[in-house]
C-alpha positions as CSV (number, residue, x, y, z in Angstrom):
1,X,-18.7,-12.1,8.3
2,X,-22.4,-12.4,7.8
3,X,-25.4,-10.2,8.2
4,X,-27.9,-10.2,11.0
5,X,-30.8,-11.1,8.7
6,X,-29.1,-14.4,8.1
7,X,-28.3,-15.1,11.7
8,X,-31.4,-13.9,13.6
9,X,-33.9,-16.5,12.1
10,X,-31.6,-19.3,13.4
11,X,-31.1,-17.6,16.7
12,X,-34.9,-17.5,17.1
13,X,-35.0,-21.2,16.3
14,X,-32.4,-21.9,18.9
15,X,-34.4,-19.8,21.4
16,X,-37.6,-21.8,20.9
17,X,-35.8,-25.2,21.1
18,X,-33.8,-24.1,24.1
19,X,-36.8,-22.7,25.9
20,X,-38.7,-26.0,25.2
21,X,-35.9,-28.1,26.5
22,X,-35.2,-25.9,29.5
23,X,-38.8,-25.4,30.4
24,X,-38.4,-21.7,31.1
25,X,-37.2,-18.5,29.4
26,X,-33.9,-18.3,31.3
27,X,-31.9,-20.3,28.8
28,X,-28.2,-19.8,28.5
29,X,-26.6,-20.9,25.3
30,X,-23.6,-20.5,23.0
31,X,-23.5,-20.2,19.3
32,X,-20.7,-21.4,17.1
33,X,-19.8,-19.9,13.7
34,X,-17.8,-22.4,11.7
35,X,-15.7,-21.1,8.8
36,X,-14.1,-23.4,6.2
37,X,-10.8,-21.7,5.8
38,X,-8.8,-21.9,2.5
39,X,-11.7,-23.7,0.8
40,X,-10.2,-22.8,-2.6
41,X,-7.2,-25.1,-1.8
42,X,-9.6,-28.0,-1.4
43,X,-11.3,-27.0,-4.6
44,X,-8.0,-27.3,-6.5
45,X,-7.3,-30.7,-5.0
46,X,-10.7,-32.4,-5.4
47,X,-12.6,-30.2,-7.8
48,X,-16.2,-28.9,-7.3
49,X,-17.6,-32.3,-6.7
50,X,-15.2,-33.1,-3.9
51,X,-15.7,-29.7,-2.3
52,X,-19.5,-30.1,-2.5
53,X,-19.1,-33.5,-0.6
54,X,-17.0,-31.9,2.0
55,X,-19.6,-29.1,2.5
56,X,-22.3,-31.7,2.9
57,X,-20.2,-33.4,5.6
58,X,-19.8,-30.0,7.3
59,X,-23.6,-29.6,7.3
60,X,-24.3,-32.9,8.8
61,X,-24.6,-33.0,12.6
62,X,-25.7,-35.7,15.0
63,X,-29.3,-36.1,16.3
64,X,-31.1,-32.9,17.3
65,X,-28.2,-30.7,16.5
66,X,-28.6,-31.4,12.8
67,X,-31.9,-29.5,12.9
68,X,-30.2,-26.4,14.4
69,X,-27.5,-26.0,11.8
70,X,-27.6,-23.4,9.1
71,X,-25.6,-22.5,6.0
72,X,-25.1,-18.8,6.1
73,X,-23.0,-18.6,2.9
74,X,-20.6,-20.7,0.9
75,X,-17.9,-21.4,3.5
76,X,-19.7,-20.3,6.7
77,X,-21.9,-22.4,8.9
78,X,-23.9,-21.8,12.1
79,X,-24.4,-24.3,14.9
80,X,-25.4,-24.3,18.5
81,X,-22.3,-25.1,20.7
82,X,-24.0,-28.2,22.3
83,X,-22.1,-31.2,23.5
84,X,-23.1,-33.1,20.3
85,X,-21.6,-30.5,18.1
86,X,-18.4,-30.4,20.2
87,X,-18.1,-34.1,19.6
88,X,-18.8,-33.4,15.9
89,X,-16.0,-30.9,15.7
90,X,-13.5,-33.4,17.2
91,X,-14.7,-36.1,14.8
92,X,-14.2,-33.8,11.8
93,X,-10.7,-32.9,13.0
94,X,-9.8,-36.7,13.3
95,X,-11.2,-37.3,9.8
96,X,-9.2,-34.4,8.4
97,X,-6.0,-35.9,9.8
98,X,-6.9,-39.4,8.4
99,X,-7.7,-38.0,4.9
100,X,-4.8,-35.5,4.9
101,X,-7.2,-32.7,4.1
102,X,-5.6,-29.3,4.1
103,X,-8.9,-27.5,4.9
104,X,-8.9,-25.7,8.3
105,X,-11.8,-25.0,10.5
106,X,-12.2,-21.8,12.4
107,X,-14.8,-21.9,15.1
108,X,-15.9,-18.7,16.9
109,X,-18.2,-19.1,19.9
110,X,-20.3,-16.4,21.5
111,X,-22.3,-17.1,24.6
112,X,-25.6,-15.4,25.2
113,X,-28.7,-15.5,27.5
114,X,-32.0,-15.8,25.6
115,X,-33.9,-13.7,28.0
116,X,-33.0,-10.6,26.0
117,X,-33.7,-10.4,22.3
118,X,-31.2,-7.5,22.2
119,X,-28.4,-9.9,23.1
120,X,-29.3,-12.0,20.1
121,X,-28.8,-9.1,17.7
122,X,-25.2,-8.7,18.8
123,X,-24.2,-12.4,19.0
124,X,-23.1,-12.6,15.4
125,X,-20.9,-9.5,15.9
126,X,-19.3,-11.1,19.0
127,X,-18.7,-14.4,17.1
128,X,-17.3,-12.3,14.2
129,X,-14.7,-10.8,16.7
130,X,-13.9,-14.3,18.1
131,X,-13.5,-15.6,14.6
132,X,-11.0,-12.9,13.8
133,X,-9.0,-13.8,16.9
134,X,-9.0,-17.4,15.8
135,X,-7.6,-16.5,12.4
136,X,-5.0,-14.3,14.0
137,X,-4.0,-17.2,16.3
138,X,-3.0,-19.4,13.3
139,X,-6.2,-20.9,12.1
140,X,-7.7,-24.3,12.8
141,X,-8.6,-23.1,16.2
142,X,-11.5,-22.3,18.6
143,X,-11.9,-18.9,20.3
144,X,-14.6,-17.8,22.8
145,X,-15.7,-14.2,22.8
146,X,-14.9,-12.1,25.9
147,X,-15.2,-8.4,26.5
148,X,-11.4,-7.8,26.1
149,X,-11.8,-8.8,22.4
150,X,-14.3,-6.0,22.0
151,X,-11.9,-3.5,23.5
152,X,-9.2,-4.7,21.1
153,X,-11.5,-4.3,18.1
154,X,-12.4,-0.8,19.3
155,X,-8.7,0.1,19.5
156,X,-8.2,-1.4,16.0
157,X,-11.0,0.8,14.6
158,X,-9.5,3.9,16.1
159,X,-6.1,2.9,14.8
160,X,-7.5,2.3,11.3
161,X,-9.3,5.7,11.2
162,X,-6.1,7.4,12.4
163,X,-4.1,5.6,9.8
164,X,-6.4,6.7,7.0
165,X,-6.0,10.3,8.1
166,X,-2.3,10.2,8.7
167,X,-1.2,11.2,5.2
168,X,-3.8,14.1,5.2
169,X,-2.5,15.3,8.6
170,X,1.2,15.0,7.4
171,X,2.0,12.4,10.1
172,X,4.2,10.1,8.0
173,X,8.0,10.7,7.8
174,X,10.8,8.9,6.1
175,X,13.9,7.8,7.9
176,X,17.0,6.7,6.1
177,X,19.4,3.9,7.0
178,X,22.9,4.1,5.3
179,X,24.4,1.4,3.1
180,X,28.2,1.4,2.6
181,X,30.9,-0.2,0.6
182,X,33.8,-2.3,2.1
183,X,36.1,0.8,2.1
184,X,33.6,2.7,4.3
185,X,32.3,5.0,1.6
186,X,28.6,5.7,1.5
187,X,26.7,3.7,-1.2
188,X,23.2,5.0,-0.5
189,X,20.2,4.7,1.9
190,X,17.1,2.6,2.4
191,X,14.0,4.7,3.0
192,X,12.0,3.5,6.0
193,X,8.6,5.0,6.7
194,X,7.6,6.1,10.3
195,X,4.3,7.2,11.6
196,X,4.4,10.2,14.0
197,X,1.2,9.2,15.8
198,X,-0.5,12.1,17.6
199,X,-0.8,10.2,20.9
200,X,1.5,7.1,20.7
201,X,4.6,8.9,19.3
202,X,6.9,7.6,16.6
203,X,5.8,4.2,15.4
204,X,7.9,1.6,13.6
205,X,6.6,0.0,10.3
206,X,5.9,-3.3,12.1
207,X,3.3,-1.4,14.2
208,X,1.2,-0.2,11.4
209,X,2.2,-1.7,8.0
210,X,0.2,-4.9,8.6
211,X,-2.9,-2.9,9.3
212,X,-2.2,-0.8,6.2
213,X,-2.0,-3.9,4.1
214,X,-5.2,-5.4,5.6
215,X,-7.2,-2.2,5.0
216,X,-5.8,-1.2,1.6
217,X,-4.2,2.0,2.9
218,X,-0.9,0.5,1.8
219,X,-1.6,1.7,-1.8
220,X,-1.9,5.4,-0.8
221,X,0.9,5.0,1.8
222,X,3.1,3.4,-0.9
223,X,2.5,6.3,-3.3
224,X,3.4,8.8,-0.5
225,X,6.7,7.0,0.2
226,X,7.6,6.8,-3.5
227,X,6.9,10.5,-4.0
228,X,8.9,11.7,-1.0
229,X,11.8,9.3,-1.7
230,X,12.1,10.7,-5.3
231,X,11.9,14.2,-4.0
232,X,14.7,13.5,-1.5
233,X,16.9,11.8,-4.2
234,X,16.5,14.9,-6.3
235,X,17.6,17.2,-3.4
236,X,20.6,15.1,-2.5
237,X,21.7,14.6,-6.2
238,X,22.4,18.3,-6.6
239,X,25.5,17.9,-4.4
240,X,25.9,14.1,-4.4
241,X,25.1,12.8,-7.9
242,X,24.5,9.1,-8.2
243,X,23.4,8.7,-4.5
244,X,20.9,5.8,-4.4
245,X,17.8,5.3,-2.3
246,X,15.9,2.0,-1.9
247,X,12.2,1.9,-1.3
248,X,10.2,-1.2,-0.1
249,X,7.2,-2.0,-2.1
250,X,4.2,-4.1,-1.1
251,X,2.5,-7.0,-2.9
252,X,-0.6,-4.8,-3.4
253,X,1.5,-2.1,-5.1
254,X,3.1,-4.7,-7.4
255,X,-0.3,-6.1,-8.4
256,X,-1.7,-2.6,-8.9
257,X,-2.0,-2.0,-12.7
258,X,-1.2,1.7,-12.2
259,X,2.0,1.1,-10.2
260,X,4.4,1.4,-13.1
261,X,2.8,4.7,-14.2
262,X,3.0,5.9,-10.6
263,X,6.8,5.3,-10.5
264,X,7.2,7.0,-13.9
265,X,5.3,10.0,-12.8
266,X,7.1,10.3,-9.5
267,X,10.5,10.2,-11.3
268,X,9.4,12.8,-13.8
269,X,7.7,15.1,-11.3
270,X,10.9,15.4,-9.2
271,X,13.3,15.1,-12.1
272,X,14.9,12.1,-10.4
273,X,17.4,9.9,-12.2
274,X,15.8,6.4,-12.5
275,X,19.1,4.6,-11.7
276,X,19.2,6.3,-8.3
277,X,15.9,4.7,-7.3
278,X,15.9,1.0,-6.1
279,X,12.7,-0.9,-5.5
280,X,12.9,-3.8,-3.0
281,X,10.4,-6.7,-3.0
282,X,10.3,-9.8,-0.8
283,X,10.3,-13.4,-1.8
284,X,6.8,-14.0,-0.5
285,X,5.4,-11.5,-3.1
286,X,6.6,-13.8,-5.9
287,X,4.1,-16.6,-5.3
288,X,1.2,-14.6,-6.6
289,X,0.9,-14.3,-10.4
290,X,4.6,-14.7,-11.3
291,X,4.0,-13.7,-14.9
292,X,2.4,-10.4,-13.9
293,X,5.3,-9.8,-11.5
294,X,7.9,-10.4,-14.1
295,X,6.1,-8.1,-16.6
296,X,5.9,-5.3,-14.1
297,X,9.6,-5.7,-13.2
298,X,10.6,-5.7,-16.8
299,X,8.7,-2.4,-17.3
300,X,10.4,-0.9,-14.3
301,X,13.8,-2.1,-15.5
302,X,13.2,-0.6,-18.9
303,X,12.9,2.8,-17.1
304,X,16.3,2.3,-15.5
305,X,15.0,1.6,-12.0
306,X,17.0,-0.9,-10.0
307,X,15.2,-3.9,-8.5
308,X,16.2,-6.0,-5.5
309,X,15.1,-9.2,-3.8
310,X,14.9,-8.4,-0.1
311,X,15.3,-10.8,2.9
312,X,16.7,-13.4,0.5
313,X,16.6,-17.0,1.9
314,X,13.6,-16.5,4.2
315,X,10.7,-17.0,1.7
316,X,9.7,-19.0,-1.3
317,X,12.2,-18.2,-4.0
318,X,14.2,-20.9,-5.8
319,X,17.3,-20.9,-8.0
320,X,15.1,-21.2,-11.1
321,X,13.3,-17.9,-10.1
322,X,16.6,-16.1,-9.7
323,X,17.4,-17.0,-13.3
324,X,14.2,-15.5,-14.8
325,X,13.6,-12.5,-12.5
326,X,15.1,-9.2,-13.8
327,X,17.0,-8.4,-10.6
328,X,19.9,-6.1,-10.0
329,X,20.9,-7.3,-6.5
330,X,20.0,-9.5,-3.6
331,X,19.8,-8.6,0.1
332,X,21.0,-11.2,2.6
333,X,18.5,-11.3,5.4
334,X,19.9,-10.2,8.8
335,X,19.0,-13.5,10.4
336,X,21.7,-15.3,8.3
337,X,24.2,-12.6,9.2
338,X,23.5,-12.9,12.9
339,X,23.9,-16.7,12.9
340,X,27.0,-16.6,10.7
341,X,29.5,-16.7,13.5
342,X,27.8,-19.7,15.3
343,X,29.4,-22.4,13.2
344,X,30.8,-23.6,9.9
345,X,27.4,-24.6,8.5
346,X,25.9,-21.2,9.2
347,X,28.8,-19.3,7.6
348,X,28.8,-21.5,4.6
349,X,25.2,-20.8,4.0
350,X,26.0,-17.1,3.7
351,X,29.0,-17.8,1.6
352,X,26.8,-19.9,-0.8
353,X,24.3,-17.0,-1.1
354,X,27.1,-14.6,-2.0
355,X,28.5,-17.1,-4.6
356,X,25.1,-17.6,-6.2
357,X,24.6,-13.8,-6.5
358,X,28.1,-13.4,-8.0
359,X,27.6,-16.2,-10.5
360,X,24.4,-14.6,-11.6
361,X,26.1,-11.3,-11.9
362,X,24.0,-9.7,-9.2
363,X,25.1,-7.2,-6.6
364,X,24.6,-8.2,-3.0
365,X,24.0,-6.3,0.2
366,X,24.2,-7.9,3.7
367,X,21.6,-6.6,6.1
368,X,21.9,-6.5,9.9
369,X,25.7,-6.0,10.0
370,X,26.4,-5.0,13.6
371,X,30.1,-5.8,14.2
372,X,33.5,-5.4,12.5
373,X,33.9,-9.1,12.7
374,X,30.7,-9.8,10.8
375,X,31.8,-7.3,8.0
376,X,35.2,-8.9,7.8
377,X,33.8,-12.3,7.4
378,X,31.4,-11.1,4.8
379,X,34.2,-9.5,2.9
380,X,36.1,-12.8,2.7
381,X,33.0,-14.3,1.1
382,X,33.0,-11.5,-1.6
383,X,30.2,-9.3,-0.2
384,X,30.8,-5.6,-1.2
385,X,27.9,-3.7,0.4
386,X,26.6,-3.6,3.9
387,X,23.7,-2.2,6.0
388,X,23.2,-2.3,9.7
389,X,23.9,-0.7,13.1
390,X,27.7,-0.9,12.6
391,X,27.6,2.2,10.4
392,X,24.3,3.7,11.4
393,X,20.7,3.2,12.4
394,X,17.8,4.7,10.4
395,X,17.8,8.5,10.8
396,X,15.8,11.5,9.8
397,X,16.6,13.1,6.5
398,X,18.4,16.0,8.1
399,X,20.9,13.6,9.8
400,X,21.3,11.6,6.6
401,X,22.1,14.9,4.8
402,X,24.8,15.6,7.3
403,X,26.2,12.2,6.8
404,X,26.2,12.7,3.0
405,X,28.1,16.0,3.5
406,X,30.8,14.1,5.5
407,X,31.3,11.7,2.6
C-alpha cells in the first residue's frame, strides 16, 4: 500500500503531538489510512479539475487534525483517528450522498502505543491488512486491525506460495463433467481443474481460482489446463472422433497478447482437431476492451475453435453484443434452470433465452440440470444439450474414459 519511509515521518509527528497533549510518553493512538477507491471513475465523470478538487476536500480536516494529515500518494491519505476525523469521515459520506459521487472511501485503522518505536514501524503493515479486509467486505467501509487478520494474511501467503509451486509439483488435475443430447447420447465434456493440495486434499476451483487471478498465476494455470485438455482430446479422439471438450478461460488470458498463439501451439503439439476444443468465457469479461475481445475471438474462430458464452444472463451482456460476438453457443446459467419450475415467469425467462439463441443460430446448453422434469421442460423450449448432476458429476479422466466407452 505504501512504504514505511512515507509513513514513519508522519508517525513521529503524531507521536510528538500526542505526547505533548497527553503530557507523558504513554500515549495510545490509532492511525487511519484512507484510500480513494475507483478514483478513475470520478476522473471520467468530472475530469482532472474535478478530481483535484475532490482530493483537496479529502486533504482538508478540521482544526488540529488538519496538521496531522498527509498525502502518501495519489489516492491514499494518512490521518490520526481522532474524534475530529471520525466526524470528518461522516461529513464526507453525507456529502457524497448529496452529490451522488460514486467515489468510495476505504478506511483502515491500526491502533498502537507510542511507547515503542518498533510498533510504529509495523503500523502501516497492520493498516494495509485492515484495508485489504475493508476492500474484501465490499468497499466504502471501515475495518480495524486485529491479530486474526494477521493470521489470515499469513495463511494467504502460504496458500499463494503453494499455488505457485502446484504446477511444478504436478498437483493440478482435470476432471470432466459430461454434456449430453436429448436422446441421452454423449455430446462432450467440460474440463474443470482441481488442485490436489498436499495438506488440504482435493480443492474445488472456487477455493483457489480467485487467488490465482489476483496473483497472476492464472496465466500459467490456464496454459496448463489448455495443454492437458488438448492432450486428452487427442487421446479420446482415437476411438471417439469428434468428441468435444470445453475449457474455461479467464479475463487475463483473453487480454494476453500471446493467448491465440498458445491455443494454436497446444492444438499443433497434440495434433488436436480445433473443432473438438471449445473455449468458454463469461459475460463479465466482455466489459473490458470489447474490440480486443472480438478480435481475439475472431482469430480463434478462424482456427476452427468453438466459442461459448458461459453463465448467460448473470452478467453484463446485451442483445446487441450477441449480434456482434462470434459465438457458437450459449450456456444457460444453472440459477435459471433451478428457478424454472417455480412459476410461469421463471420458465418463460428460460424459454426466451432459448428462443434468442435459436433465432441467432446459436447452439445452447443448459447447465445445472438435476431432474428429469427439468430436462423435459427444457426440451419443450427447444434446448438440445444439457449438463448437470442428472447424467453425471465431474469425474477424473479415467472415469470419463469409461463413460465414453459405454457410449
